[in-house]
Residue, then its C-alpha position, 0 to 999 in steps of 0.5 A: x162476502x166473508x170467505x173471499x178476498x175480493x181485492x185479490x180475486x179482482x186482481x187475478x181476474x184483471x190479469x186473467x180476463x178469460x176466467x172472469x165470465x166463468x167466475x161471474x157465472x158461478x157467482x150468479x148461480x150461487x145467488x139467493x132466490x128472489x134476491x131483489x126483494x131484500x136489501x141490499x138488493x144485490x144478487x148475493x148468496x144466502x148467508x147460511x148457504x154461503x157459510x156452508x159452502x165456505x166451511x165445506x171447501x175450507x174446513x173452517x169458516x175462518x179461513x179465506x178461500x184462495x183465488x185458485x180454489x174459487x177459479x177451480x170451483x167456478x170451472x167445475x161448476x160450469x162443467x157440471x151444468x145441465x141444459x142451456 
């Protein structure tokens, strides 16, 4: 995915495993609707929605989100959940 350095995020989550469920949960909530119907058959976010999220977080689609930004968003997203 553009916008995130996946190697750096993976390294961070390996060093801080308690944050992994929060980040994975946030990624799951961003997945595209009916993602299983379209190749590559992975629960990735819709491209237009993802670009919107990266631009609103960074102010630019050309800069990578920092690991701290990703973790902070994931924690915020978890606190905002309503229901089970």
